[in-house]
C-alpha positions in Angstrom: -11.4 -10.8 36.8 -11.2 -14.5 35.7 -11.2 -14.2 31.7 -14.0 -16.5 31.6 -16.1 -14.4 34.0 -15.2 -11.7 32.0 -16.3 -13.4 28.7 -19.1 -14.3 30.3 -20.1 -11.1 31.5 -19.5 -8.9 28.5 -22.0 -11.2 26.2 -24.3 -11.3 28.9 -24.2 -7.3 28.7 -24.6 -8.2 25.0 -27.4 -10.2 25.1 -29.6 -8.6 27.8 -29.1 -5.1 25.3 -30.2 -6.6 22.2 -33.3 -6.4 20.5 -34.4 -7.9 17.3 -31.9 -11.1 16.9 -28.4 -11.0 15.6 -28.4 -8.4 12.6 -29.5 -5.9 15.2 -26.5 -7.5 17.7 -23.8 -5.9 14.9 -23.5 -2.0 16.5 -23.5 -3.6 20.4 -21.1 -5.9 19.5 -18.7 -3.4 17.9 -18.8 -1.1 21.0 -18.1 -3.7 23.6 -16.2 -6.2 21.5 -13.7 -3.9 19.6 -14.0 -0.7 20.9 -14.1 -1.3 24.8 -12.3 -5.0 25.3 -10.6 -4.7 22.0 -10.9 -8.5 21.3 -11.5 -8.5 17.7 -10.8 -5.9 15.4 -13.9 -4.4 13.1 -12.9 -6.6 10.0 -12.7 -9.5 12.1 -16.2 -8.9 13.6 -17.5 -9.0 10.3 -15.6 -12.0 9.1 -17.5 -13.7 12.1 -21.0 -12.2 11.2 -20.1 -13.9 7.6 -19.2 -17.4 9.5 -22.3 -17.4 11.6 -24.5 -16.4 8.6 -23.7 -19.5 6.4 -23.3 -21.9 9.2 -26.3 -23.5 11.5 -27.6 -21.9 14.5 -28.2 -18.2 15.3 -25.8 -15.7 14.0 -25.9 -13.8 18.0 -24.3 -17.3 19.5 -22.3 -18.2 16.5 -20.9 -15.2 16.8 -20.0 -14.9 20.7 -18.8 -18.7 20.0 -16.1 -17.2 17.5 -14.8 -14.6 19.6 -14.7 -16.6 23.0 -12.9 -19.4 21.4 -10.2 -16.7 19.9 -9.9 -15.5 23.0 -9.6 -18.4 25.7 -10.0 -21.7 23.4 -12.6 -24.0 23.4 -13.8 -22.8 27.2 -13.9 -19.5 26.4 -16.0 -20.1 23.3 -18.1 -21.8 25.9 -18.4 -18.8 28.7 -19.4 -16.5 25.8 -22.1 -18.5 24.0 -23.6 -19.4 27.7 -23.3 -15.2 28.4 -25.1 -14.1 25.8 -28.1 -16.5 26.2 -28.7 -16.6 29.4 -30.4 -13.0 29.2 -32.9 -14.3 26.9 -33.6 -17.6 28.6 -34.5 -15.5 32.3 -36.4 -13.0 30.3 -38.2 -15.4 28.0 -39.0 -17.9 30.9 -40.9 -15.1 33.0 -42.6 -13.9 30.1 -43.9 -16.8 29.2 -46.2 -17.5 31.9 -47.2 -14.0 32.2 -47.4 -12.7 28.5 -51.2 -14.6 27.6 -52.4 -12.9 30.5 -51.5 -9.5 29.2 -51.1 -9.9 25.6 -54.8 -8.6 24.3 -54.5 -5.9 26.6 -54.1 -2.8 24.0 -51.6 -0.8 25.9 -49.6 -4.4 25.8 -50.1 -4.4 21.7 -49.1 -0.4 21.1 -46.0 -1.6 23.1 -44.7 -4.2 20.8 -45.6 -2.6 17.5 -43.4 0.1 19.2 -40.6 -2.5 20.0 -40.9 -3.8 16.3 -40.0 -0.3 14.9 -37.0 -0.3 17.2 -35.8 -3.5 15.7 -36.6 -2.8 12.1 -34.3 0.4 12.7 -31.2 -1.6 14.2 -31.3 -3.9 11.8 -31.3 -1.5 9.1 -28.6 0.2 11.1 -26.6 -3.1 10.9 -26.8 -3.7 7.3 -25.9 -0.4 6.8 -22.6 -0.8 8.8 -21.8 -4.2 7.4 -22.2 -2.9 3.5 -20.0 0.3 4.5 -17.2 -2.6 5.2 -18.0 -5.4 2.7 -19.2 -3.5 -0.3 -15.6 -2.2 -1.2 -14.8 -2.5 -5.2 -16.6 -3.1 -8.4 -17.0 -6.8 -7.3 -18.7 -6.9 -4.2 -20.8 -3.7 -5.6 -22.3 -6.7 -8.6 -22.6 -9.3 -6.0 -24.7 -6.9 -3.8 -26.9 -5.9 -7.0 -27.8 -9.1 -8.0 -29.0 -10.4 -4.7 -30.4 -7.4 -3.8 -32.7 -8.2 -7.3 -32.3 -12.0 -6.4 -34.2 -11.4 -3.1 -36.9 -9.3 -4.1 -38.0 -10.9 -7.5 -37.2 -14.6 -6.6 -38.8 -16.8 -3.9 -36.0 -18.8 -2.9 -34.2 -19.5 0.1 -31.7 -17.1 1.0 -29.4 -19.7 2.1 -28.8 -19.9 -1.9 -27.8 -16.6 -1.8 -25.3 -17.0 0.6 -24.0 -19.6 -1.1 -23.8 -18.3 -4.0 -21.9 -15.1 -3.0 -19.4 -17.5 -0.9 -18.3 -19.0 -4.6 -18.4 -16.0 -6.5 -16.1 -14.2 -3.7 -14.2 -17.2 -3.1 -13.0 -17.8 -7.3 -11.3 -14.2 -6.6 -9.4 -15.2 -3.0 -9.3 -12.8 -0.4 -12.3 -10.7 0.5 -14.8 -13.2 0.4 -15.9 -12.9 3.5 -17.1 -9.5 3.0 -19.7 -10.7 0.0 -20.9 -13.4 2.3 -21.4 -10.7 5.6 -23.2 -8.8 3.0 -25.4 -11.1 1.1 -25.9 -13.0 4.5 -27.5 -10.0 5.8 -29.3 -8.7 3.3 -31.4 -11.5 2.4 -32.4 -12.0 6.0 -33.1 -8.8 6.3 -35.6 -8.6 3.4 -37.0 -12.4 3.7 -36.8 -12.4 7.8 -37.9 -9.2 8.6 -39.7 -8.0 6.2 -42.5 -9.7 7.7 -41.8 -7.8 10.7 -42.1 -4.4 8.6 -45.7 -5.4 6.4 -46.6 -6.9 10.0 -46.5 -3.1 10.7 -48.1 -1.5 7.6 -50.6 -4.0 7.7 -51.6 -4.7 11.6 -51.7 -8.3 10.7 -49.6 -11.2 10.6 -47.5 -11.7 7.5 -45.0 -14.9 7.0 -42.5 -15.5 4.0 
């Protein structure tokens, strides 16, 4: 098979199976990219997530671009990026014309509530995987604890946590990508997806 089509097809498969955004995509990426295709190691995948977390854009798209570029250069990055966004583009385009007509139905609302629960579990699973690979010594454990407390007690953008963690890890040289991966994942989980968790408990829309 043409390698560009292989990149497109693999990431399209990842895109169509992913619910909950880039963080929830980590277990699927690990299976498809690391275990099946062997296009990257687990450590490289965590690094790509770390870079994708602190660069503009969607983390899933950024990660696909990095892996595609590593495999087949710029054209490979484009093929992987198009693959990961194509399923969402098609599905959302179809649903956009239908959802307004059915959103008021009880079974539709209950279905969305169930999906949100599943998404929260997938995101938590991704964060735990990042923790195991990234919190590997006392320094990264301290960074993790500080970000956890800061994200719970301070009303600041997660970007600051990512930048400060990158700076702290960078001062020590090797391993700073792991610190960024943990802080980025944790900041997103607490600040972005906490709204979804609260919505499930209170059954109301909650935005930070």
